[in-house]
Backbone as JSON, one array per atom type, in Angstrom:
{
  "sequence": "MSILTFLAVGLIAGWLAGQVMKGGGYGVVGDIILGVVGAYLGSWIFGMLGVVAGGTIGTIVVATIGAIVLVFLTRLIKKN",
  "N": [[-8.97, 145.05, 204.94], [-10.59, 141.83, 206.22], [-9.73, 138.83, 205.54], [-11.76, 136.9, 205.01], [-13.64, 138.68, 204.45], [-12.78, 139.55, 201.94], [-12.47, 136.93, 200.8], [-14.95, 136.4, 199.88], [-16.13, 138.59, 198.71], [-14.52, 138.55, 196.45], [-15.7, 135.95, 195.86], [-18.42, 137.01, 195.32], [-18.42, 138.23, 193.14], [-16.96, 136.97, 191.13], [-19.33, 134.99, 190.4], [-21.08, 137.01, 189.84], [-19.78, 137.95, 187.54], [-19.24, 135.26, 185.83], [-22.3, 136.19, 184.93], [-23.32, 138.04, 183.95], [-21.44, 137.41, 181.7], [-22.35, 135.88, 180.6], [-21.35, 133.29, 180.8], [-21.88, 131.58, 183.01], [-21.02, 130.53, 186.06], [-17.95, 129.7, 187.72], [-17.56, 127.77, 189.41], [-16.94, 127.55, 193.02], [-14.29, 127.64, 193.82], [-13.16, 128.81, 191.54], [-14.49, 130.9, 190.65], [-13.69, 132.52, 192.46], [-11.12, 132.9, 192.45], [-11.66, 134.42, 190.1], [-13.31, 136.77, 191.09], [-10.89, 138.01, 192.64], [-8.47, 137.91, 190.93], [-9.65, 140.03, 189.09], [-10.81, 141.75, 190.67], [-8.12, 143.12, 191.26], [-7.23, 143.67, 189.23], [-9.38, 145.36, 188.33], [-9.21, 147.25, 190.31], [-6.79, 148.97, 189.24], [-7.44, 149.65, 187.02], [-9.58, 151.52, 186.99], [-8.07, 153.57, 189.2], [-6.64, 154.36, 187.01], [-8.09, 155.68, 185.84], [-8.98, 157.2, 187.54], [-10.84, 157.54, 189.13], [-12.19, 156.65, 192.73], [-14.11, 154.04, 194.33], [-15.38, 153.33, 197.5], [-16.22, 151.91, 200.42], [-18.04, 148.13, 200.36], [-19.77, 147.71, 198.87], [-18.49, 149.36, 196.68], [-16.26, 147.88, 196.38], [-17.51, 145.45, 195.97], [-18.24, 146.18, 193.0], [-16.71, 147.36, 191.75], [-14.62, 145.0, 191.19], [-16.45, 143.33, 190.03], [-16.63, 145.08, 187.61], [-13.78, 144.24, 186.75], [-13.44, 141.39, 186.99], [-15.33, 140.96, 184.58], [-14.07, 142.09, 182.45], [-11.79, 141.01, 182.49], [-12.76, 137.99, 182.2], [-14.06, 138.96, 179.4], [-11.27, 139.38, 177.68], [-9.98, 136.64, 178.51], [-11.44, 135.51, 176.38], [-11.04, 136.07, 174.09], [-8.45, 135.77, 174.01], [-8.58, 133.26, 174.45], [-10.06, 132.37, 171.86], [-8.66, 132.9, 169.9]],
  "CA": [[-10.64, 144.04, 204.66], [-10.12, 141.01, 206.41], [-9.04, 137.6, 204.76], [-13.2, 136.59, 204.81], [-13.91, 139.21, 203.08], [-12.04, 139.98, 200.95], [-13.29, 136.04, 199.36], [-16.24, 136.51, 199.82], [-16.06, 139.71, 197.54], [-13.64, 137.7, 195.14], [-16.56, 135.3, 194.96], [-19.99, 137.39, 194.66], [-17.59, 139.38, 192.26], [-16.79, 135.91, 189.94], [-20.3, 135.09, 190.22], [-21.69, 138.14, 189.09], [-19.03, 138.53, 186.03], [-20.11, 134.89, 184.92], [-23.69, 136.01, 184.92], [-22.99, 139.23, 183.26], [-20.5, 136.77, 180.38], [-23.47, 133.89, 179.71], [-21.0, 131.65, 180.86], [-22.21, 130.8, 183.79], [-20.49, 130.05, 187.2], [-16.93, 129.15, 186.88], [-17.04, 127.33, 190.58], [-16.71, 128.11, 193.41], [-13.02, 128.3, 193.45], [-13.16, 129.56, 190.13], [-15.17, 132.37, 190.81], [-13.3, 133.57, 194.01], [-9.73, 133.54, 192.06], [-12.16, 135.4, 188.93], [-13.57, 137.69, 191.84], [-9.79, 138.25, 193.04], [-7.61, 138.88, 190.29], [-10.82, 140.92, 188.63], [-10.51, 143.04, 191.76], [-6.96, 143.54, 191.46], [-7.51, 144.65, 187.61], [-10.45, 146.9, 188.39], [-8.98, 148.75, 190.83], [-5.48, 149.35, 188.69], [-8.35, 150.28, 185.9], [-10.25, 152.82, 187.97], [-6.94, 153.87, 189.28], [-5.88, 154.59, 185.94], [-9.09, 156.85, 185.55], [-8.74, 158.74, 188.58], [-12.29, 157.23, 190.44], [-11.95, 155.61, 193.82], [-14.77, 153.63, 194.56], [-15.73, 153.23, 199.04], [-16.99, 150.77, 200.66], [-17.65, 147.19, 200.01], [-20.71, 147.42, 197.28], [-18.05, 149.62, 195.64], [-15.82, 147.23, 196.39], [-17.91, 144.52, 195.15], [-18.89, 146.7, 191.86], [-15.41, 147.67, 190.89], [-14.47, 144.14, 191.22], [-17.28, 142.23, 189.31], [-16.05, 145.04, 186.14], [-12.1, 144.54, 186.73], [-13.17, 140.09, 186.28], [-15.33, 141.02, 183.58], [-12.68, 142.55, 181.58], [-10.74, 139.29, 182.54], [-13.11, 136.99, 180.96], [-13.36, 139.04, 178.26], [-10.0, 139.11, 177.72], [-9.72, 135.52, 178.01], [-12.23, 134.61, 175.64], [-10.9, 136.86, 173.09], [-6.94, 134.89, 173.88], [-9.26, 131.32, 173.58], [-10.68, 131.9, 170.27], [-7.48, 132.04, 168.76]],
  "C": [[-9.97, 142.26, 205.28], [-10.3, 139.88, 205.36], [-10.62, 136.66, 203.95], [-13.97, 137.38, 204.29], [-13.92, 139.54, 202.14], [-12.32, 138.37, 199.82], [-14.37, 136.19, 199.23], [-16.41, 137.95, 198.93], [-15.68, 139.34, 196.67], [-14.51, 136.69, 194.95], [-17.97, 135.95, 194.75], [-19.25, 137.49, 192.89], [-17.46, 138.31, 190.61], [-18.23, 135.26, 189.61], [-21.4, 135.6, 189.23], [-21.14, 138.08, 187.73], [-18.86, 136.81, 185.1], [-21.14, 134.96, 184.4], [-23.91, 136.51, 183.76], [-22.56, 138.48, 181.68], [-21.21, 136.29, 180.16], [-23.02, 133.1, 180.26], [-21.07, 131.22, 182.13], [-21.15, 130.71, 184.94], [-19.15, 129.26, 186.11], [-16.92, 128.2, 188.58], [-16.64, 128.03, 191.4], [-15.23, 129.11, 193.67], [-12.66, 129.12, 192.57], [-13.36, 130.81, 190.46], [-14.16, 133.13, 192.17], [-11.87, 134.43, 193.39], [-10.69, 134.52, 190.35], [-11.7, 136.8, 189.68], [-12.24, 138.24, 191.92], [-9.12, 139.29, 192.57], [-8.51, 140.09, 189.7], [-10.93, 142.13, 189.61], [-9.15, 143.83, 191.54], [-7.07, 144.6, 189.71], [-8.0, 145.52, 187.62], [-10.06, 147.72, 189.22], [-7.87, 149.46, 190.43], [-6.83, 150.31, 186.85], [-8.91, 151.91, 186.03], [-9.2, 153.6, 188.46], [-6.48, 155.13, 188.08], [-6.76, 156.22, 185.51], [-8.97, 157.72, 186.08], [-10.11, 158.73, 189.26], [-11.94, 155.71, 191.57], [-13.31, 154.67, 194.08], [-14.41, 152.99, 196.58], [-16.23, 152.39, 199.06], [-16.64, 149.27, 200.14], [-18.35, 146.88, 199.31], [-20.01, 148.28, 196.49], [-16.74, 149.16, 195.31], [-15.76, 146.4, 195.39], [-18.0, 144.86, 193.17], [-17.22, 147.04, 191.23], [-14.61, 145.93, 190.42], [-14.48, 142.9, 190.61], [-16.3, 143.34, 187.56], [-14.59, 144.37, 186.15], [-12.6, 141.99, 186.15], [-14.17, 140.32, 185.05], [-14.76, 141.14, 182.3], [-12.27, 141.24, 181.2], [-11.27, 138.12, 181.78], [-13.3, 137.77, 179.92], [-11.93, 139.04, 177.67], [-9.22, 137.37, 177.36], [-10.13, 134.79, 177.28], [-11.04, 134.73, 174.28], [-9.23, 136.15, 172.72], [-7.8, 133.64, 172.86], [-9.47, 131.29, 172.71], [-9.58, 132.38, 169.28], [-6.39, 131.44, 168.52]]
}
């Protein structure tokens, strides 16, 4: 995956996670970071479950789910 595709997937996944979690976006840089870290988290979660996602859409879905989990966990930690 090229660096531009990698950043675009991160941006889309981070933005989608912000919309799903009702927190809005986190800015372009925040969305990219959230999406990239979410992609790693999502691929780890899906790998543990034995699910493999292929293609750009599958990558965006996995990254978005990982980013949603990441936002949920950070909000849990932030509350305490």
